[in-house]
C-alpha positions, 0 to 999 in steps of 0.5 A, a space after each residue: 519563894 517569898 525569900 526570892 521576892 523579898 531579897 530580890 526587891 531589897 537588892 533591886 532598891 539598894 542597887 538601883 538607888 546606889 546606881 542613881 546616886 552615883 550617876 547623879 553625883 559623878 561624871 563616871 561612865 554608867 558601866 563603872 557606876 553600875 559595877 560600883 553600885 552592884 558590888 556594894 549591894 552584893 557586899 551588903 547582901 553577903 554580910 546580911 546572909 552571914 548574919 542571918 546564918 548565925 541567927 539561924 534565920 531565913 537565908 538569902 537564896 544562893 540564886 540571888 547571890 549568883 545573879 548579883 555577882 553575874 550582873 556586876 557585883 563580882 567585886 563585892 562578892 569576893 570582898 564579902 567572902 573575904 571579910 565575912 568568911 562567907 561562902 568561901 569554901 569552894 568544895 561546899 559552894 562550887 556554883 558560887 565559885 564558878 559564877 564568880 570566876 566567870 563573872 570576874 573574867 567576863 566583866 574584866 573583858 568588858 572593862 577592857 573594851 568599854 573603859 580602857 581600850 575605847 578611852 
């Protein structure tokens, strides 16, 4: 339970800080800033979890990784899987793959309607 709180707060601070930084330094739409901030946060979290797994230390709960991907960090999750070769086995981590595919498709639809079609 403590790891949910610790890693959840860590991601909240990092993601929220990046979101505020991007919004205050660019004129990007908030949704695009959100996706970038959450993707960067998710990528860092995948790297952290891979490092912790090698050290046999406490791990980032898979629920945290799934929530980050679903809320908009899908690009960072895909990149983290590729760069760190982490959670990339669909047979061993089917839930992450399902969440990533659904999140990618869902956010692609949102990007189309909010940023491309309306712009």
